[in-house]
N, C-alpha and C positions, 0 to 999 in steps of 0.2 A: 453467615449473614453477610450480605453485600453492603459494604460501607461506601457511601457516596461522599463526594467532596465538591465544593464549588471552586472553580478555577476561572481565570480570565485569560483568554488567548488574545494577544495583541498583534494586529496586522495593520501597518500603516497608521492611519488615524482612527482605526476602529478598535474598540474593545468588545470582545465577544464573551460575555459571561456564560458559563456552562456548568452543568452538574454532571459529573462523571464518576465512574467506579474508581475508587482510590487506587486499585491495582493497575488501572489503565492511565493514570495521570502521566507517567513518563512517555507513553505513546503519543498523547496529545502534545506534550512539550516537544517531542522530536518532530512531530508533524508541523508544529508551528515553526521550528527551525528550518525544516525543508521548504515550506512555503516561502519564508523570507529569503532563503538562499536562491531559490528558483526565480523569484520576483526580481531580486537584485541582478541576477544573471541577465534576464530578458531586458530590464530597463537599461542596463549598461551596454548591451550588445545591439539593441534595436531602439535607437533614439527617436523621440518625438511621437510615439504612438499614444493612443488614449489609454487611460488606466484600465478600462474594461478589457481592452485588447491584451494588455500584459497579464491580466488575471486569467483570461481564457488560455493564453499560452502556457501559463503555469499549470492550470487544470489539465490541459492536454498532456503536458510533460509528465505530470505525476500519474495520470491515468495510464499512460503508456508504460511507465515503470511498473505499475500495479499489474497490468496485463502480462508483462514479461514474467513477473513473479508467479502469477496464476498458471501460466503455461509451463513454466519450469517445474512447478510443483504438482502438475496434473499427473495422477497415477492411474488413470482409467485403463490405459493400454498395458501398464505393468501387471495389473491383476489378471488380465486375459493371458498374458504371456506366462505368468507364474502358474496359472491353472493348467495351461497346456503342458508346461514342463513337468508339473506334478503328475499329470496323467501319464506322460511318457515314462517317467521314473517308475511309477507304480506298475505300468505294463511290463517294463523290462525286469522288474524285481519278481514278477509273477512267472516269468519264463523259466 
C-alpha cells in the first residue's frame, strides 16, 4: 500500500504544501536543500538580478545536472555491445 504524507517545501517566502509518497519524502527534502543552495550561489555571485532570473538560473543548473546523470546512466549502447560480444563468444565456442 502506498502511504502518502503531507509536507511543506519552503523556498524564500513561499510555502509549497505537497502530498508525496512517504518513501520519497527524503528526496523532496534533498531537492529543497539543493534548490536553496543553488539559489544562494547565484544570488551571491550575480548581484542585482531579478528574482525570476535567479530562479531560471537555478532551474537550468539543476536541469544540466539531471541531463549529465541521464547521459551517464544511458545503457542503450551497452546492450548492443553485450549482444555482439555474446554472439562472438557463442560463435567461437561452437568452433
